Every structure is written in structure tokens, then in C-alpha cells.
N, C-alpha and C positions, 0 to 999 in steps of 0.2 A: 666851473660852469656846470659840471654834472650835478653838483649839489644844489645849484641855484634853480635848475629847471623844475624839480619837483615843487619847490616853493612857489615859483611862478604859476605852476599848474593849480596848486591849491588856492592861490590868490584869485585866479581866474574863475574857479568854481564858486568861491565865496562871493564874487561880485555879481553872480546870477541870482535874482530874488527867489526864484522857485527853489533852487538848490539850497540857498541859504535857509529858507523856511524848513526844508526837510532836515538840514543839519541841526537846526535848533528845535526840532519837534519836541513838544512837551507831552507829558502824560496827562490824562484826564482823571483827576483824583475825585471820585464821586462815591459817597458812602451808600452804596446800593442797598445793602441789607437793612440799614437803619431807615432809609427812605421807604423801602417796601413795608417795613414793620409799621410805619407811621400812617399808611394810607387809609386803613379801615376806619380809623377814628375820625376821618374827615369826609367820609361818604355822606352826602346830603340826604338825610332820611326822607325828606319830602318827595324825592324823585325816585320812583321804584320801577318805572316801566318807560317805554319809548314814546307813548302817545300823550305826553303832557302838553299843556297849552301855556301861552304867555301869562295868563292870569294865575296859573299855578306858581309861577316864578316871582310874581310881584312881592309876596311877603319875604321871600329870600333877598330880593333886591333891596327892599326897605330896611331890612335888618343887617345889612352889611356893616362891618365895623367902620369906625371913623377914618381908619387908614385908607379906605377906598373913597374915591370921588365918583359920584353917580349923578348922571343927568340924562335928559332926553335930548338926543342929538338930532332927531328927525322924526317923521311920522311915516307909517306904511301907507300903502294905497287905501286901505280901509281904516286909516287914521289910528292905528295902534302905535304906541310909543316905540321908538327904536332906541334902546338904552345904550349908553356908553359908560363903561366902568374903567376907572384908571387907578393904578397902584404903583408905588415906587417913586424914587427921587433921582434916579440915575440919568446919565447922559445918553444912553443907548435906547432908542425908540423901538419898541416891539409892538406890532399890531396883531391881534388875534381875533378872528371872526369865525362864528359857527352858525350852522343851520341857515345858510343862504338857500338851501333846499329844505322846504318845510318838513319833509319826511326823513330827514337825516339828523337825528337829535343826539346821538351818542356823545359827541364832544361837548354839546351844550351842558349836559349833566356833569361831564368831567370838569368843565370850567367852574361850575359852582363848587365842586369838590376842591378845585385849586384855590378858589377864594378862601375857603376854610383853611386849607393847608398853609397858605401864605401868612396867615395870621395865627398859626399855631405856635406853641412854645413848649419848653420843658420836655422835649423828646430827644435831646442831643443834636438837634438840627438847627438851632438858632443861628449859628454862624453862617449856615447856608442861606437862610432867609435874609440875614443882614447883608450878605454879599449881593443877593438879588435886589434888595431894596436900594442899596447904594449905587449899583452899577446899571440898573435897568429902570426904564419907565414903561410900564405895561398899559396898553389900551385895549380893552375888550369890547367887541360887539357881540354879545352872547347869544342873541337870537335875531339874526338879520332879516328873517322872513317870517314874522309872526302870523301873517295872514295864511301862508301855506301851512304852518304848524297847526293852525286852528282846525283845518280839515285834513291834515296829514297828507299833503300833496307836495310834490316837488316844486312846482312853479308858484309864482306869487299871484295876487288877485287879478292881475292883468293877463295872466296866462304866460308870462315871460319867465324864461329860465334866467335867473339873475346871473348865473355864471356864463352867460352868453351876452351880457349887457354891459361889458366893461368899456366899450368904445362909444356906443350910441347913448348910453345912460338914460334910457327911456323911463326907468323905474326910480322912484324916490329912494328905495333901498340901495340901488346901485350907485346913485349919486352920493349917498352918505358914505359908502365904502370908499369910493374914489376920493371924496373930499377929505376923509380921515387920513388916507394915505398921503395926500398932498399936504395937509395941514401939519402932520407930524414929520413929513419927509422920512417915513419909517425906514429904519435900518434893516429890520427883519419883519417878516410876515408869516403867520401860521394860518393856513387855509384849511379849515376843518370840516370834513365830510363823512358820509357813510357810503359804502358801496355794497353791491350784491354780496350775499353770504356765500355765493358759489364760485368766487374767484379762488384760484389755487396759487400757491407760491411756486412758480415754475411749472414747466410742462415737459414731458409727462408728469402728471400730478401725483403727489403722495400726500401732501398736507394742504389744508385750506389756508387762505390768507386771513389771519387775524387783523392785519392792517396792511395797507399798501401805502408807500411813501414815494415822493417825487420832488425833485427840484425842477420845476417846469422850464421848458425851453422858451426863449424869448424871440426866436426867429425861425424861419423855415429850415435853416441849415443846422439848427440845434447847437449853436455856438456856445462856448463856455468862456465867460469873462470872469473877473475876479469875484463878483457877487454870486454868480451861479455856482462857482467852485466852492465858495464858503458854504452855500446851502447844501451842496452835495456832501461836503465833509461833515456838516452838522447832522445830516440824515444818517451817515455812517455811524456817528456817535450814538444817535438814538437807537439805531438798529442793534448796535452792540449791547446796549442796555436791555432791549427787548428780548434778545436771544437768550438771556439768562432765564426768562420766564416762558417763552414760547419758541423754542429753537426750531428753525426751518419753517416758520409760519409768518414771516414778514416778506412781502413782495415789493418789487419796484414797478411803479406804474409806467405805462408806455409814455414816452416823452414827445410824441408828435405834437408839433406846434398848433395851437388853437388860437387864432388871432383875436377872437371875441372874448376869451376867457380872462377872468381876473388874475389867476395865478400867473399865467404867461405874461400878462401885461405888467403886473407888479414887478416881475423879474426884469422886464424891459425898462421900467421906470426907475430901476435902481434899488428896489427892495429885495433883499435876499429872502426868497419865498420857499416855504416848505409846505407841501400838500400832505395831509394825513387823511386816509380813507379807512374808516372802521369797517371791517368785513365780517367774517363769520367765525364762530368758535363752538365746538361741539358742546351741547348741553347748555348753551347760553342764548336762548332765543330773544331775551330782552336786552342782550348786550351789556349786562352789568359787569361781567368780568372784563370785557373789552373797554368799558368805561374806566375801570381801574387801571388798565394798561395805558390808556390815553393819559391819565393823570401822571403815571410814572414817567412816560415818555416826555410829557411837557415839562415836568420838573427837571429832568435831566437835560433837555434841550435848552431851557432857560438858564440853567446853571452853566451849561456849555457856552452860551453866548456871553454870560457875565465873566467867565474866566478864559475866554478864547480857547475853550477845550476842543473845538473842531480841528485845531491844528495837530491834534494827536492822531488824526485819521487822514487817509489819502483818498484820491479819486478811485484808486483800485478797490478800496474798501466799499465805496459806493457802488461801483459797477459789479461787484461780486454778489450783491443782493439779487436774487433771482427775479426775473421779470414775471409779473403776475399774468394769469391767463383767465379770461372770463369764461364762465361755465366749465371750469376745470373740475368742479366738485359736484357730487350728488349728496343728498341727505342719506340715502340708503342705496347700497349696491349689492345685488345678489349675483354671485359669480358662478358660472359653469353649470347652472341647473338645466334640466330638460323641460321645456315648456310644452304642455299638452294643448294642441290646437285641433280644430275640426279637420284640418288638412294634414295632420301628422304631428310628430314630436320632434322638437328642434332644440339643440343645445345653444344657449345664449345667456349673456349677462343682461340684467335688468336694472336700470337706475330709476330712482324716485326723487323728485323734488316737491316743494310746496309753494303755492302762491297765496298771497294774502289780499283781502279786500276790506278796506276800512268801512265801518258801518255808521251811517247817519243815525240819529241826528247829532250825536256829540263826537263821533269819530274817535272815541277812546277805545272802542272794542273793534274786533275784526273777525271775519270768517277766514278759515284756512282750508285750502283744497290741495290734497296730495294727488300727484299725477305721475304717470310714467314719463320720465324725462329722456330716456334713450334705451335702446335695446341693441344687442349684437355683441361685438368685441369691445368691451369698455376697459381694457386693461391699462390704457394710458390715462384714465380718469381716476380721481380719488373720490372718497366718500367719507362722511363723518361716521358712518357705520358700514362695515363690509361683512357679508355673510357668505361663507363658503357653501355653495349649494351643489357642489359636484356630487353626482349620484342620487340627487333628489329630483322627484317629479314635481313640477310646478303647475297647479291647476287653478284657473280663475274661479273665484267663488260665485255661486249662483244665488238667485233671488227666490225666496219662499213664495209659492203660489198663493194668490188671494190677498185680500186686504183685511187688516186686523184693527180693532179698536184699541185704545190705550190699555184697557184692562187685560185684554188678550195678549198684548205684547208683553206685559209684565209677567205673564205666566209661562213665557217661553224659556227654554234652557239653551243659552248660546252654545254651550259645550256640545249638547246633543245635535244642534244644527250644524256645527262644524263637522261632526262625524258624517253628516249627510251631504257635505260639500256646500252648505248654505252659509253665506256671510251677510246677506241683506234681507230685510223684510219691508213690506209696504204697509203704511198706515192708511186708515180710511179718511184721514184729514191731515192737513198740514200741521206738523208738530215742530215747533221751533226748538224744543228741548225734550229729552226723554231719558229716563234712567238707563236705558239700554244703549244710548248713543256711543258709549265708549267701548262697546263690545260687538255691536251689530250696526250695519249701515241701515238707518231708518229712513225710508224714502217716502215722499208724498204720493198721493193717489195717482195711478196711471203710469208710474215709473218702474223701471227695472235697472238693476246695476249692470254696468258694463262688464262684459266677459272677454274683452279684447285687450291683449297685451301688446300695446302699440303706443308710440309717443303721443302724449296729450290725453290719454285715457285715464280716468280715475277708476282704477280697478283694484279689488282686493284679491289676495292669492292664498292658496293653501299648499303647503309643502309636505310631500310624502316621501318616506323611505320605504320602498316596497308598497305595502298596503297600509302602513301605519302613519297617521298624521303626526308630524313632528314640529310643525311651525306654521305660522300664518303671517301675512302682511296685511295689516288693517290700517287704512288711511295713511299709508306711507311708512308705518312703523312695523318692525319685525318683532314678533312675540313668539316665544317657544310655547309649545303645547305639551302639557304634562302627560 
């Protein structure tokens, strides 16, 4: 009997599905280096920035290989086509949609790269592609909100946030997405977005979030059923792949239930849903590196689905991903400098961020404004660039007296003006562009530059060690002074 009890105990463990799954856990065999090496060849050359329009994508759609099925599945509010692209012959239905917010295009570019990669060959990865083709049927909605993309805005032409229209379905774009999920009875869904570049991966912040990922909740209690657990495990798989490239820069999005959102409702309707939010990466303002990382993660995730690779990961792996923090990052942070003010000198940190404004009529260009995002003790916040300003005096730049015509401006020496504490000049008329604009703040008539170091202020700074000028902050960027 003493020998029989251990056998009964083992039998009872194996009869429990969860423990049986752990006992039979498989490894995820993914040729990471080979896949990484293959990506550059499949970057769609026609997409080089964020503010592309649907008409820019039409030639790419028209030239997709015969392996893809392409049709117009619906029309937007402004009667633009809503394209549906399908690939693969497998039994597992995967639905991927991008740019339901018109100003969130990173994954749209990555999907066109993925189209190229799926039909690639002769790079040692043909067996991977064959597995995907035989196991999966992929349906893409590559630009769900073309009207928003046209003017680079979040909402559609009705002013509706499509990601809050999953139940009422007021918008034709939302009705299409719901209809596709139901038509396919999709097993998996990839909900592809962009988020602010100022999210951090965890808090106190050290690194920014290159991407945030989430298996959305489907009820207020944030319950975990089998489908949501699968999505969590798949996210853990994708995170593992991404950590090889951007360690410590993947965050887990807050999973508070949003009853109007598509991701939450697809999870409720039985589709294992994965949210990917493309964030910020130092030196990558157009998110082209993040686009590449999207492609890498999608290939790994799809191969994971095809091979049941998520079973190599646990819920603990998912929960170990640090929760992201909005506004955890600054573009620039000056640490420990002494700010010279009219009322005295004060030691403080200074953070800078930038805001963008898309410009009509084509909304392909934008203006950028750098501003002080915070002051004080900022040691719990991260930055894409941090300058140790301890022992330095920080003085707001001043505006040169008088108004100058364009020729007089050209005769100025910015370096000499810096030595006088001047960082801004006033023109005698509005100048939309000027050769000096990258070295001096050129203001329109009647204006002066801010000299206030406070949140919201667009101020330039001069940094001194004793009486010697050693650096300056110009439009939110730190530059050393020779």
C-alpha cells in the first residue's frame, strides 16, 4: 500500500488538465536569428514615414502576389474602400486589424512588410512559411479608418472613436470589424495600435515602452478563461522574442475592463485577443525601428499559434512583464542643475517633451513644439536622454532687442549671441522658414521668447560651469557648446 499511494497521487495530478498541460509543456523552437536577418529585405520601400494615406497603399494592394485574396469588404463614412486581405489555407482563423485610429499607423506599415515576408523564399525560412500557410488562415484589415488617416486624426469622419463602438456599431468601419469576427468566428485576433511615446516600462521609470501588450479583460472582474489564458501565454512568447532586441522595454498595458472596446469584447466573444501598442524608441521619431519590431513579433506570434508554442510559457511569464506607466518618460531630462530665476537660484530637475500638430492641407507635414514637461525632483521618471547638470547654472535664454529683416538675420553670429545669453531673435515679418531656425528661435513681430522655466513653457536654456558656457537646450534638444 505504501508503494501504491505515490502512484495514486501521480495519477490524480495527471487527471487535472492544468497540471497535465504543465507536465507536457513544449519548447518554442523559433529560428530567431534567421528571422531577424530576413526582415530588412521585406521592408516596404514605399512607406517611409508615419503620415501616409490610403491612396499611397493602393499600388501595394494592387500588386500583392496571387497567394493573397484581396477585396473591398466595406466602405468608410467618406466612401473610401475598406480592404480585406486573406492569406493561408489552414483551419485556424486569425484576424488582424490596424489603424482603427487614423493617427496610429506603425502596424499598418508592418503588415505590408509582413505581406512581403510571407511570400518570401530562399532565406532558410521556407519551412516556417509552409507551416503558417498550412495551419493558419489570416485575414487582415490593414487600414480600418482611412478617413482618419487622411487627416491624421484618431477618430473617424463621424468623430467616433472606433475602439469605443464595439457594441453600438454606429460606424460602418466598426460594423465591418464585428462582421469579420463573426463571419470567421476568429480563433485569434491582433488589435494593432500606437500609444504615446512617453509610456515607460514599469515605474519608477528607467526605460521607455517600445511596445505595450495586453490580453484584454472581458468582464469587470478581469476573469481568466481558457481563451484569455492562451492570449496571455502568447503575449509572454512574443515578449520573450522582443526581449532579445529591446530588453526591459516592453510593458504590460492596464487591463481594466472597457465594455465598449473591441479588444475586450472580442475576448468576451471567444476570440483570443492580443493588443499591441507601438510606443517610443530613442532616435526613432518615425517609428521605423518599432515597425521592424512589430514585424518580428507578429511572425513569432503567428508561428506560435501555428505550433501551439504558447504552451511553452506560463501566466507567471505574462504577469512578470512590467505594467506600463503613462507619462513615465521625457525626451530630455536635466538632473540637479541650479536654475537662475528672478527670485533666486534653485536646484531642480527639468524635463522636456514635444507635441506635434499636423498641418493642412495634406496633413503629411507637422509642426513640433518642445516644452517643459515637469520640474522638481524627477528621479522616478526616465528620459530618452539624461544630462547630469549638477554644479551647472541654468539660465533661460533671452531675446535680442529689436526686429530684423531677413538679410540682417543672416549676418548674425549665433555663437556670439549665445555668449551674450541670447537664444531668440525677432523678425520684421512672419518667416515660415529661415536658415537660422536650427540655431536660433526666430520669432514673428511683436513676440519675445519665454524666460520662465515652468511646465508648459517653450523655453531655451543656457548652461554654465562658473562663467563658462558649456551647453544649451534649444527646442528641447541638448547641445554641447565648444
